[in-house]
N, C-alpha and C positions, 0 to 999 in steps of 0.2 A: 610240285605242289607243297611241298618241303617249305618255300619261301613263302605259300600265299597262306599258310598253319602259322608261321611263325610272325607274319604281318598281323593275323587275325589276332593270337594271342597277346603281342604288345599293346594291339588298339584295346582289348579284353581287360589287359590289366591297367592300361592306362586310364578309362570307364571306369574302373573299381575303385581304382585312386582319385578319381575326380567322384564319384558317389561318396566315397568315406570323408576326402573333403568336406564336400556340400554338406553334408551330416554332424560334423563339428562343427562349423560356419553357420550351422541352422541353429544349433544347442548353443554358440556364443551369443548369438543375438537374441537369442528368448532370454537369457540370461540378463543380457546389457538392458532387454526392455523392462523385465520384470526387476530390475534393479539390484538382483543377488550380487553384483561382482563388488558392491561397495560405492559406488558413484553415487545412489542417491545418497547413502548415508554420507560419505566424503563432501557433499555438497549441505547437508545438514549440520553438519558440522563446522565448515565454513560460515554460514550464516549463523549461527550462534556465535561465533568466533568473532563476527562483523559486528553483532549486537552488543555483546561484548566489550568489543575496542571502543564504540561508538557511545556506550555509556562510561567507560573511563574516562574516555576524552572529557564527556562533560563533565565529570568529576574534578578530572585537572583543571578545566578551564576555572568554575567555581571555587576551588582553591587557589588558584593565583589571583583571582580577583579578592579573595579575600583576605590576600596573603598582601596585595599590594594596597586596600584599604588600612591595614594594620600598619604595612610601613609609612603609608603617609601622614597618619595618625601621629605615628612614632619620629618621623620627622617635623610635623608640627612640635611639639613637645621638646624636641633639642632644638629648634629655634628658640622657643619660649625660654627655655633655659640657658640658650646660649645669651640671648639678650640680656636675661636677671645676671646672669654672671659678670657680663662685660660692664653691667649698671656697677655691680660689687667690686670689682676691680676701680674701675675709678674712684668710687668711693674709698675705697682702702687706699690709692694711691696717693688723694688728694689730705686722707689723715697722715703718712707716710711723711708725705711734703710738710705739712704743720709739725711733727715732731722734729723733724729734722731740723727745721727752723729754731724749734724752741729748747734743741739741746743744742743747738752753736754756742761755746764758750762767749762768755760778755765780752766786748772789746774794751780793753785798757784804756782808761780815760787818761788826757794829759794832764799833767800837772800843771794847774794853774796855782797861779799867786793867791794868797787869800786874801791879799792888798793889791789892788791894780796899782801899778806906778811906784810900789816901794818893792826896792829890789833888798831882799834879807840878806843873801850870799854876802853880797856887798858890804854890809853893816857890819858884820862881825869882825 
């Protein structure tokens, strides 16, 4: 009889443990369904973060488009200025060439006899 009682006590203990485990599991499932464990709040936070990220991406796209337009306008202005500077440099080079020609010393004129055909050196 001792073994039968021991087996029944073990079975009763295991059943008691199963009942306790079932109660704990039931409480956890109820908390999960009601959102008390924070899952619902975590999902709501994730939805909010997603909305903020989408707004930030839209804002970044708008800023990038605006920066692209400004950059294109700056490039057009830079090209115009570059063309104007090219014209000014060309004009300045032309002026420099003319000034260089004007500053050249006059060429010495070869001595020509005052009277052609008359040798003054031999007459003296």
